[in-house]
C-alpha positions as CSV (number, residue, x, y, z in Angstrom):
1,M,89.0,56.1,34.6
2,V,88.6,59.3,32.5
3,I,90.6,62.4,33.7
4,Y,89.5,65.7,32.2
5,I,92.1,68.4,31.8
6,S,89.4,70.8,30.5
7,K,85.8,69.6,29.9
8,K,85.1,72.8,28.0
9,A,87.9,72.1,25.5
10,N,87.2,68.3,25.7
11,I,90.8,67.6,26.6
12,K,91.0,64.3,28.4
13,F,92.9,61.1,28.8
14,N,92.2,57.6,30.1
15,I,93.8,55.9,33.1
16,K,93.2,52.2,33.3
17,V,92.3,51.3,36.9
18,Y,91.4,47.8,38.0
19,E,88.6,47.4,40.4
20,A,90.5,44.8,42.4
21,D,93.4,47.1,43.0
22,V,91.1,49.9,44.3
23,R,89.4,47.4,46.6
24,R,92.8,46.2,48.0
25,F,94.0,49.8,48.5
26,L,90.9,50.8,50.4
27,L,91.0,47.7,52.6
28,R,94.6,48.4,53.4
29,L,93.9,52.0,54.2
30,I,91.0,51.1,56.4
31,A,93.1,48.5,58.3
32,A,95.9,51.0,58.8
33,L,93.5,53.6,60.2
34,A,91.9,51.0,62.5
35,A,95.3,50.0,63.8
36,I,96.2,53.7,64.4
37,S,93.0,54.3,66.3
38,V,93.6,51.2,68.5
39,V,97.1,52.4,69.3
40,L,95.8,56.0,70.1
41,G,93.0,54.6,72.2
42,A,95.5,52.5,74.2
43,V,97.8,55.5,74.7
44,C,94.8,57.6,75.9
45,L,93.8,54.8,78.3
46,V,97.3,54.5,79.8
47,L,97.5,58.3,80.2
48,A,94.1,58.5,81.8
49,S,94.9,55.7,84.2
50,Q,98.1,57.5,85.3
51,L,96.2,60.7,86.0
52,K,95.0,61.4,89.6
53,R,91.7,63.1,89.2
54,V,90.5,65.5,91.9
55,T,87.6,67.8,92.2
56,V,87.4,70.6,94.7
57,E,85.2,73.6,95.4
58,A,86.6,77.0,94.5
59,G,88.5,78.4,97.5
60,E,89.0,75.1,99.2
61,L,92.6,74.8,100.4
62,L,94.3,71.5,99.7
63,T,97.8,70.0,100.1
64,A,99.7,67.6,97.9
65,A,99.5,65.0,100.6
66,E,95.7,65.2,100.7
67,I,95.4,64.8,96.9
68,I,97.3,61.6,96.7
69,G,96.8,60.3,100.2
70,R,100.4,60.2,101.3
71,D,102.3,62.1,104.0
72,E,105.3,62.6,101.8
73,A,104.2,64.7,98.8
74,T,105.0,68.1,97.3
75,F,103.6,70.1,94.4
76,G,105.7,70.3,91.2
77,E,106.8,73.6,89.7
78,D,103.9,73.5,87.3
79,F,101.4,73.9,90.1
80,D,99.9,77.4,90.5
81,P,98.4,77.9,94.0
82,E,96.0,80.5,92.7
83,C,94.2,78.0,90.5
84,I,92.1,76.8,93.5
85,Y,90.3,80.2,93.4
86,H,89.1,80.0,89.8
87,A,86.8,77.4,88.3
88,G,88.4,75.4,85.5
89,V,90.5,72.3,84.9
90,Y,94.2,72.3,85.7
91,Y,97.0,69.8,85.1
92,F,100.2,69.6,87.3
93,T,102.6,67.2,88.9
94,I,103.0,66.0,92.5
95,H,106.3,64.5,93.6
96,S,106.2,61.7,96.2
97,R,108.7,59.0,97.2
98,G,110.7,59.4,94.0
99,E,107.5,59.2,91.8
100,D,106.0,61.9,89.6
101,I,102.2,61.8,89.8
102,K,100.2,63.6,87.1
103,V,97.1,65.3,88.5
104,R,94.0,66.6,86.8
105,L,92.3,69.1,89.2
106,R,88.9,70.3,88.5
107,V,87.9,73.4,90.4
108,R,84.2,73.9,90.4
109,D,82.3,76.8,91.9
110,T,78.8,75.8,92.9
111,K,78.3,78.1,95.9
112,A,76.8,81.6,95.7
113,P,78.8,84.5,97.1
114,E,78.2,85.1,100.8
115,V,77.2,88.8,101.1
116,T,75.8,91.2,103.7
117,V,74.4,94.5,102.6
118,K,74.2,98.1,103.9
119,K,72.3,101.3,103.3
120,V,74.1,103.8,101.1
121,F,73.9,107.6,100.6
122,F,74.4,109.4,97.3
123,A,74.7,113.1,96.6
124,V,72.6,115.3,94.3
125,G,74.6,115.8,91.2
126,G,77.1,113.1,92.2
127,A,77.5,109.5,91.1
128,L,74.6,107.1,91.4
129,P,75.1,103.9,93.5
130,E,76.3,100.8,91.7
131,P,75.2,97.3,92.9
132,L,78.5,96.6,94.6
133,D,78.2,99.8,96.6
134,F,75.6,98.1,98.8
135,I,78.0,95.4,100.0
136,E,79.0,95.4,103.7
137,T,80.9,92.1,103.8
138,V,81.6,89.5,101.1
139,W,83.3,86.1,100.7
140,E,83.7,85.0,97.1
141,P,86.9,83.4,95.7
142,D,86.3,83.9,92.0
143,G,85.1,87.4,91.1
144,L,82.0,89.3,92.0
145,S,79.4,91.2,90.1
146,G,76.0,92.7,90.9
147,E,72.7,93.7,89.2
148,F,69.7,95.8,90.1
149,L,66.4,93.9,90.0
150,T,64.5,97.2,90.0
151,D,65.0,100.2,87.8
152,I,66.6,103.4,89.2
153,P,63.6,105.6,90.0
154,E,63.2,109.3,89.0
155,L,65.2,111.1,91.7
156,K,63.2,114.3,92.0
157,E,63.2,114.6,95.7
158,M,65.6,114.1,98.7
159,G,64.9,111.0,100.6
160,T,65.1,107.2,100.6
161,Y,64.4,105.0,97.7
162,P,64.0,101.2,98.0
163,M,65.9,99.0,95.6
164,R,66.4,95.3,95.0
165,V,69.9,94.0,94.2
166,R,71.5,90.6,93.6
167,F,75.1,89.5,93.3
168,F,76.7,86.7,91.3
169,D,80.2,85.2,90.8
170,A,82.2,84.3,87.7
171,S,80.5,80.9,87.4
172,G,77.0,82.5,87.5
173,N,76.1,81.4,91.1
174,K,73.6,84.0,92.3
175,T,72.7,85.2,95.8
176,E,69.2,85.8,97.0
177,A,67.6,89.2,96.2
178,F,68.3,91.8,98.8
179,D,66.0,94.7,99.7
180,V,68.2,97.7,100.1
181,E,67.8,101.4,100.5
182,M,69.6,104.4,99.0
183,T,69.2,107.9,100.2
184,Q,69.7,111.0,98.2
185,I,71.1,114.0,100.1
186,Y,72.6,117.4,99.5
187,D,76.2,116.6,100.2
188,S,78.3,119.3,101.8
189,Q,80.4,117.0,103.9
190,P,84.0,116.6,102.7
191,P,85.8,113.2,102.6
192,K,88.3,112.2,105.2
193,I,91.9,111.0,105.0
194,S,93.6,108.8,107.6
195,L,97.0,107.2,107.6
196,C,97.3,103.4,107.8
197,G,100.5,103.8,109.7
198,D,102.6,106.5,111.5
199,D,104.4,107.7,108.4
200,I,104.3,107.1,104.6
201,I,107.3,105.2,103.3
202,A,108.8,105.9,99.9
203,Y,111.9,104.7,98.2
204,V,114.7,106.8,96.6
205,D,113.9,107.8,93.0
206,E,110.6,106.0,93.0
207,A,107.1,107.5,92.8
208,V,105.3,107.6,96.2
209,E,102.3,105.3,96.5
210,Y,100.0,107.3,98.7
211,K,96.8,105.5,98.1
212,N,98.3,102.2,99.4
213,Q,99.2,103.9,102.7
214,V,96.2,106.0,103.4
215,M,92.4,105.4,103.9
216,L,89.9,107.6,102.2
217,T,86.3,107.7,103.4
218,D,83.2,109.7,102.5
219,N,79.5,109.8,103.5
220,C,78.4,109.2,99.9
221,V,79.2,106.7,97.2
222,G,81.4,107.8,94.3
223,N,85.1,108.1,93.5
224,I,87.4,110.1,95.8
225,T,90.5,111.6,94.2
226,L,93.7,112.2,96.2
227,D,96.0,115.1,95.6
228,A,99.5,115.5,97.1
229,D,101.5,118.8,97.4
230,E,105.0,117.5,97.1
231,S,106.7,120.9,96.9
232,E,108.9,120.1,100.0
233,L,109.7,116.5,98.9
234,D,113.1,115.5,97.4
235,I,112.5,112.0,96.3
236,S,116.1,111.6,95.1
237,T,117.6,112.2,98.6
238,E,117.1,110.0,101.7
239,G,115.4,111.7,104.6
240,E,112.0,112.8,106.1
241,Y,109.8,115.3,104.3
242,T,106.4,116.9,104.8
243,V,103.7,116.3,102.1
244,Y,100.2,117.8,102.2
245,L,97.3,115.6,101.1
246,T,93.8,116.6,100.1
247,A,90.9,114.5,99.0
248,T,88.0,115.5,96.7
249,D,84.7,113.6,96.5
250,S,82.4,113.2,93.4
251,V,80.6,116.5,93.9
252,G,83.7,118.6,94.6
253,N,83.8,118.7,98.4
254,V,87.5,119.0,99.5
255,S,88.9,117.6,102.7
256,E,91.1,119.5,105.1
257,R,94.7,119.5,104.2
258,L,96.6,116.8,106.0
259,A,100.3,117.1,106.7
260,V,102.0,113.7,106.6
261,T,105.6,112.7,107.0
262,V,107.1,110.9,104.1
263,K,110.2,108.9,104.9
264,V,112.4,108.4,101.8
265,V,114.6,105.4,102.3
266,P,116.8,103.3,100.0
267,R,115.2,100.1,98.7
268,K,118.5,98.2,99.0
269,V,120.6,98.4,102.1
270,S,124.2,97.3,102.5
271,D,125.4,94.8,105.1
272,E,127.5,97.5,106.7
273,A,124.6,100.0,107.0
274,L,122.4,97.4,108.7
275,D,125.1,96.2,111.0
276,T,125.8,99.7,112.2
277,L,122.1,100.1,113.3
278,I,122.1,96.6,114.8
279,A,125.2,97.4,116.8
280,E,123.5,100.4,118.4
281,V,120.5,98.2,119.5
282,A,122.8,95.4,120.7
283,E,124.6,97.7,123.0
284,E,121.3,98.2,124.8
285,I,120.0,94.7,125.0
286,I,123.2,92.6,125.2
287,S,125.8,92.5,128.0
288,D,129.3,90.9,128.0
289,T,128.3,88.5,130.7
290,M,125.5,86.8,128.7
291,S,125.8,83.3,127.4
292,R,124.8,82.5,123.9
293,E,121.4,81.2,125.1
294,E,120.8,84.4,127.0
295,M,121.8,86.5,124.0
296,C,119.3,84.5,121.8
297,R,116.5,85.1,124.3
298,A,117.3,88.8,124.4
299,V,117.2,89.0,120.6
300,Y,114.0,87.0,120.5
301,D,112.3,89.4,123.0
302,Y,113.5,92.5,121.2
303,V,112.4,91.4,117.7
304,R,109.0,90.2,119.0
305,D,108.5,93.7,120.7
306,A,109.8,95.7,117.7
307,L,107.6,94.1,115.0
308,V,103.9,93.8,114.4
309,Y,102.7,91.0,112.2
310,S,101.3,92.4,108.9
311,G,101.7,89.5,106.5
312,V,103.8,91.6,104.1
313,S,107.6,91.6,103.3
314,D,110.1,91.8,100.5
315,K,111.6,88.3,100.3
316,T,114.2,89.1,97.7
317,D,116.8,90.4,100.2
318,D,117.0,89.5,103.9
319,V,119.4,92.4,104.7
320,S,117.1,95.1,103.2
321,E,114.0,93.5,104.7
322,A,115.6,93.4,108.2
323,Y,116.4,97.1,107.8
324,H,112.9,98.1,106.6
325,A,111.1,95.9,109.2
326,L,113.1,97.0,112.2
327,F,114.0,100.6,111.4
328,V,111.4,101.9,108.9
329,R,108.1,100.0,109.0
330,G,108.0,98.2,112.3
331,D,106.0,95.3,110.8
332,G,106.3,92.3,108.5
333,D,105.7,88.6,108.1
334,C,107.6,85.5,109.1
335,F,110.4,86.4,106.6
336,S,110.7,89.9,108.3
337,Y,111.0,88.3,111.8
338,F,113.6,85.8,110.4
339,A,115.6,88.4,108.6
340,A,115.6,90.7,111.7
341,A,116.7,87.9,114.0
342,K,119.4,86.8,111.6
343,A,120.9,90.3,111.5
344,F,121.3,90.2,115.3
345,L,122.7,86.6,115.3
346,D,125.3,87.5,112.6
347,H,126.3,90.6,114.5
348,L,126.7,88.7,117.7
349,G,128.7,85.9,116.1
350,I,126.2,83.2,116.9
351,E,126.3,80.5,114.3
352,N,123.0,80.1,112.5
353,I,121.5,78.3,109.6
354,S,118.6,79.5,107.6
355,I,115.6,77.2,106.9
356,A,112.6,77.6,104.7
357,R,109.6,75.3,104.8
358,E,109.8,72.7,102.0
359,K,107.7,73.8,99.1
360,G,104.5,72.0,98.0
361,Y,103.0,71.1,101.3
362,T,101.2,74.4,101.8
363,S,100.3,77.3,99.6
364,D,102.7,79.6,101.4
365,T,106.2,79.2,103.0
366,H,107.8,79.9,106.4
367,Y,111.3,81.0,107.4
368,W,113.2,80.4,110.6
369,S,116.7,79.5,111.8
370,L,118.8,76.9,113.6
371,V,121.2,78.4,116.1
372,N,124.2,76.9,117.9
373,I,124.2,78.0,121.5
374,G,127.1,75.6,122.3
375,T,130.6,75.7,121.0
376,D,132.3,74.7,117.8
377,D,133.6,71.5,119.5
378,E,130.4,70.8,121.3
379,P,127.6,72.4,119.3
380,A,124.1,72.7,120.7
381,W,121.6,73.4,117.9
382,Y,118.0,74.6,118.5
383,H,115.3,76.0,116.4
384,F,114.9,79.8,116.6
385,D,111.7,81.4,115.3
386,C,110.7,84.9,116.4
387,T,107.4,84.8,114.5
388,E,104.3,84.8,116.6
389,L,103.1,81.2,116.9
390,R,99.5,80.5,117.7
391,D,96.8,78.3,116.3
392,D,93.6,77.4,118.0
393,G,94.9,78.3,121.4
394,Y,98.3,76.7,121.0
395,N,100.3,79.8,121.8
396,H,104.0,79.2,122.6
397,S,107.5,80.6,122.3
398,G,109.5,79.8,119.2
399,C,112.8,80.5,121.0
400,L,115.2,77.6,121.2
401,L,113.0,74.6,120.4
402,T,113.9,71.0,119.9
403,D,112.9,68.8,117.0
404,K,110.3,67.1,119.3
405,Q,108.7,70.5,119.9
406,I,108.4,71.6,116.3
407,D,107.2,68.1,115.3
408,A,104.5,68.5,118.0
409,Y,103.5,71.9,116.6
410,C,103.2,70.3,113.1
411,K,100.4,68.0,114.6
412,V,98.5,71.2,115.6
413,R,99.4,73.1,112.4
414,P,100.1,70.5,109.6
415,Y,103.4,70.9,107.7
416,F,104.3,74.2,109.5
417,Y,107.9,73.2,110.2
418,I,108.3,70.6,107.4
419,Y,111.8,70.5,105.9
420,D,114.5,68.0,104.9
421,K,116.2,67.3,108.2
422,S,118.9,65.2,106.5
423,G,120.5,68.5,105.3
424,Y,120.8,70.1,108.7
425,P,122.5,69.3,112.0
426,E,120.5,67.4,114.6
427,T,119.0,69.5,117.4
428,C,119.6,68.9,121.1
429,S,117.1,66.6,122.8
430,E,117.0,68.7,126.0
431,I,114.0,71.0,126.2
432,I,115.1,74.4,127.5
433,T,112.0,76.3,126.5
434,K,108.7,74.9,127.9
435,T,105.7,74.6,125.6
436,P,103.1,73.1,127.9
437,A,100.2,73.3,125.4
438,L,102.2,71.0,123.0
439,E,103.2,68.3,125.5
440,E,100.3,66.0,124.7
441,F,101.6,65.8,121.1
442,Y,105.2,64.9,122.0
């Protein structure tokens, strides 16, 4: 074999290579590559055989148990509950009976958005309608866009203009074409501001989020800006202040000035501060002659009456959440009800144990307590859940329930009260709170 150092300068040298050696080397190389490919193929087959493959439609709720066909199954930490709303392929782990099962989940979106439309008005000199402005109601788990199928006409006169519009999701699924109407008007009507609650809640030394706590409406499409006169507000000091809000639409119409009360409260609350407020309420609802059972029922009634279910809470601190739910907002989710009840139970000296639904069975969690209405020597444990419990007509009290009763509710609402019972004391078998709608599931 001739190797050239430089062909131009004709500098070269010869290397003696035997054809048999080259043939042997190539054969060995081919054999080695073939062996490696066989091994890799076998590994891929093994890995593929260990994968549980599942395909679901976007937005379809699923549990770990449904995926692998076992009652005892939980999602691993690598599972993102939000993935079911977005088309794609996801890999995660399911734990079941001491086994880690690898799952390949394919989320596909084959359904068009479900949309109803409405007529819209727009102002001379204001913003023109966008396709999404025509939506009245919509169901679509994975993004929504729209397009006009007709050109925007010349808008020389007041009146109604017919248009055609269509909507599509992130996967390209398109709705039917909708015939819609947009009406051009001279807009002299100002926007309106309404509060979502009684007062606006703000936290000490934090900017006030007005738009999250008010509703802005206008007769025409276009952006509405919100302005706040905070001249009387001292955000660094806890208290109640008056702030004046105004809204301006896209053509400059300004709403009437709305005076709102802004409650500035601390985000974190001490145990002592909460207990002082709880003590004031306890004096009104608890008497010295009450048994532990009677005190629990009084607490249950008070918390249920004091809170409205809103589905929102701060789950990082049960003390602060109890304070805000009971004495600031008046609403919350299951954690708020749990935290509020716990504050009373602790103040009254009623032994209680906190429980959270075991992760992985559902996309969310649930919180409640076990309470001891007996004595230290002869405990009597019951489940205590102040959250409103209803599903398909199975409305019942969550005050002082047995294992039999919560197990029955799990048959109506799968996995609602699922937790590892081995880590908690056994509840009493005597039913002291009737749940007639669940008796057929005992």
